[in-house]
N, C-alpha and C positions, 0 to 999 in steps of 0.2 A: 569897600574892602573885598577882595576876592581871594579865596583859598582853594588850592588844589590839594585834595586829601587822598591818601592811599591807605587801604586796609587789607592786611594779608595775615591775620593772626592765626587762622586755621585752614579751612579748605575753600574759602570764598575769596576770589581776587576782585577787589572793588576799588574804583577810582571815582571821585566826585568833585564837582566844582560848586562851591558855596559862596554866594555873594550877598553880604549884608543880611545874613540869616535866611536867605532864600536858596533852596536847592535847585540849581540850574541843570544839573545832571547827576545821576547816581547809578553808574553801571556796575553790575555784579555778575561775575562769571563763576558759577558753582561747579564743583568737581564731582559730578554724579557718579563717576566710575568707582568711587570708594564703596558703593553699595554692594558690589560683588564680593568684597572682602569682609563685609559685616562690620566695618568700622574704618576710621581714617588711618591710612598708612602715612606717617609723617614724611618719609623720604619722597614718596610719590607726590605728596601735597606740595612740597617745596619745588619739585621739578615742574609741576603744572603751573605754579605761580610764575616761575621763570619763563615758561613758554607763552603765557597769555598776558602778562602784565602790560607789555607795550601796546598790545592790541586793545586792551581795556582802556588804557590811557588815551589812545587816539580816538576811540569811540566817545569817551566822556568829553574830551575837548571839542570834538565835532558837534555833539549834541548841544553843548552849552554855547557853541559859537565863540569859543575862547582860544586865544593864542597864549602859549606859556609866558610870553613877554608881558601879558596883561595881568599875570598872577602876582599878588602881593607877598604870598608866603606859601610854603608847602607843609602839609601836616602828614605825619606817618604814625601808625600804631607801633608802639615799642614793647608793650606788655599788656597782659600775659598772653600766652598762646604757645604754639609749637615753635621751637627755637629756629628751625630752618625756614619756616614760613615767615616769621617775623623778620628774619635777616634779609629775605628777598625784598620785601616791601620797604624796609628801613634803608637798605643800601641803594635801592632804586631811587628813593626820595633824595638821599644824600647826593647821588650822582646828578640828578636834575638841579639840585641846589648849587652845586659847584659849577655846572655848565652855564646856568642862567643867573648866577649870583643872587639867589633867593634865600631868605631865612627858613629854617626848618623847625617846626614845632612838634616835639615828641608827645604823643597822646597815649594815655592808659585806656585800653580797650573797654574796661569796665566803666570808667568814667564816661566814655562815650554813650554807653547804654543808660547810665544814671540820668543823663540829661536829654535822652531821646524824647522824653515826654514834652519838654520845652520846644524841641524841634517840631514835634507833631502839633502842639497847641501853644502858640505864643502867648495866650492869655492866662495860662496857668501861673499862679502866684506862689512865690516862696513863702514859708517853707513847705515842703511836701515830702512824702515818703516814696522811695523808689524800691520796688522789688525787682532785682535783676535775677532772672531765672533762665538757665540755658543748660547745654550739655556739659559745660565745665564749671558753672558757678550757680550758686543759689545764695543770695545775700539781700539784706535789708539795709537801707541807708536813710538817714535823716538829712535832707538836702536844704541847706540854708541859702545858698547863692551859687553862682557859677564858679566860685573859687573856694567855697566852704561847704563841706558835708561831713557826716559822721557815720561810721559803720556801726549798726545796731546789732547785727547778728549775721551769721553765715553758716553754711553747712560744715559739719565736723568730719564728714567723709565724702559720700557721693553727692553729686548735684542731682536735682530733679530730672533734668534732661537725660542724664546718664542712666538713671533708674528706668525711665521710659524706654530707652534704647536697649538696655540689657534685658528687660522683661519682654520686650517685643521679640528679641532674638530667641528667648526661651519658647515663645509661642510660634516660632517659625516665620515671623514677619520680616520684611526687608528692612535694611538700614537706610536712612534713619527711622527709628521705630515710632517716635512720638506722633507724627502725623497719621500713621496707620492706626495707632491705638485711638487717637482722637476720632477718626472716621468710624472705626468698628464700634466704639463705645456708644455711638448714637443708636445702634441697633440692640444694645444690651441693657441689662438690669444692674444698676450700680449698687444695689443692696443684696445682690445674689450671694456674694462672698464677702467675708470680712477680713481685711488685711490690716496690719498695724499702722497706726498714725504716730510714728516715733516722735518724741519730744513735744507732742501736741500740747500737753498741760504743764510743761516746764516753765519756770518763771522767766527764763531768758528767751531771746528771740533767735536762737540758733536752730539749725535743721539737721536731720539725719535721714538718709534714704537707703543706706546699705542693708538695714534690717528688713526693709520691704522686699528687696531683691531676694534675700535669703528665704523669706517667708513664702514668696511665690514659688521658688524652686522646690521647697519641701512640699508645698501644696500640690504641685503638679506631679511630683513623684508618688505622693500618697494617693491622690484621687484619680490619677490617670497614669498608672504604671505602664500601660501599653502605648502611651502618648496619643491616645485617641480622643483628644480634646478639641478637635476642629469645630464641632457644633457648639462648644461652650466658649469659644474665643471671644465673642461679643460681650458676654456676661463677665468674663475674666477681665477683659480690657476696661469695661465700664467700672468694675469694682476697684481695679488698680488705679485708674485715673482719679476716681473719687477719693481714694486714700491720700493721694498726693495733693489734690486740690484742697481738701479739708485743712491740711497743714498750712499750705501756702496762704489761703484766705484768712484763717484765724490769726496767724502770726502777723500778716500785713495789717489787718484791722486793729489788732492789739497795739501795734507800733504807732498807728495813726492816732488812736485814742490816748495813749500814754503821752504822746508828744503834742497833742492838741492841734493836729493839722487837718485840713479839709480836702486834701487831694492825695491820691495814691497813683503812682505811675507803675505799670507793669511793663518790663522790658526784657529783651533777650529772646532767644529762639522759642522757648516754651511759652512766652507770652502770646504766641500765635494760637495756642490751644483754645478752641472755641468755647468749651465748657468752663475753662478757667476765667475767661473774660466775662461770661454770663454770670457765673456765681460770685465773682469778685464784685461786680457792679451791683448785683442784687443785695448782697450783704452790706456793702458800703452805703448803699442808699438808705438803709435803716438808721444810719448814724449821720445822715446828711453829708456824706463824704463823696466827692467826685472821683471817678476812676478814669484814667486816660491810658488807653492801649494804642501804641503806635501802629501805623499802617504796616502791612506785612513786609514791605521793603525795608522798614526801619527796625523790624524785629530781628531779622537775620543779621549776620555780620555785614556791615555796610560802611562805606567811606563817608556818607553824608553826615552821620553823627560825629565822625572824627573831625570833619571840616567845620561843622557847626560849633563844636566845643573849642577847636583851635582858634576860631575867630573871636570867641569870647575871651580866651586867654590873651590873645594878641592885643585886644582893646585895653585890658587891665595891666599889661606888663610891658616893660621897655622892650622894643623890638630887637635891640642889640643883644638881648639875652639869648636869642634864638639863632645867632650866627655861629655858635659853637657846635661843631658836628661830632664831638667826641662821645656823645651819649651812646649807650649800649642797649640791647634788647634783653628782656627778662622773661623767662618762660613760667615762672612760679605762679600757680593758681592760688586763689584766695580761699583759705580754710580757717575755721575757728578752732580754738583749743577745746578738746573734749573735757567736759566736767561731769561730776556725778549727777545723775538725773533720775527722775521718777520712772518707774515702770508703768507702761500703759496696759 
């Protein structure tokens, strides 16, 4: 079985060819120009997808030595994400489906991340816990199979990646800020400053990072009123990073222990954070829990995870179900309902 997958949920245009669980190509075109604006401009993102998607498709087909006529089905990301970006990829996929008479499998972007651990390591066994942590989402899932999973907890406000980016902006660092904080934190003292670990000791598995952003803003205004914090940036970066990692690691380990699973997958853009990977693996090892972090190309938004999951869905579902092209895209991000919680 051979799947052509298209991912365009945000600012990465990606096309992949996946055959029998093996990634034959995974081309990603990233829109780096957003860095000069300090964040993603949705209208510009969708225009860039339009400009590059055919080129990315051609490169992916060439690399995999595949003709579209060889494809069994087309997979497209339909939710969540930027509405314009989603429409470009979805409509492009539908157009190919009509021209070449192929079924189209709509895929939830978050589901793609959930199963990226299985894409990375085919030996990982169900059930497992997946932490999806990115600029738009932070959530924990109990994963039973390729067609069954349960949401255990999610952020009630900002995602971890958003906190990294916004705090990096306060420090005058380029967008996206997460990688810059990760790099600078290696030179700093993570115990130098104490920032809040919101919801760390709550009984539920939800997250909250908006308070951390506010705390850092007030800290900078109080301690560095003249904004002369350049020499302290490594220590601030390390302290902020540790505050976020402490919450992500504890909640993930708690989820694994409560559900009696022996594997944790960390996925999404923030899963590329080097210290998160080290500390998650170290803590999980104490409980004989295996941690799987995908290769960097599978951490970012990519079509390989979309094609991988689409293939699994196609195996377990009547292919005629995917001949209907009336499906729509949905921009809604995953958020938990805020409940009364303890003060840390």
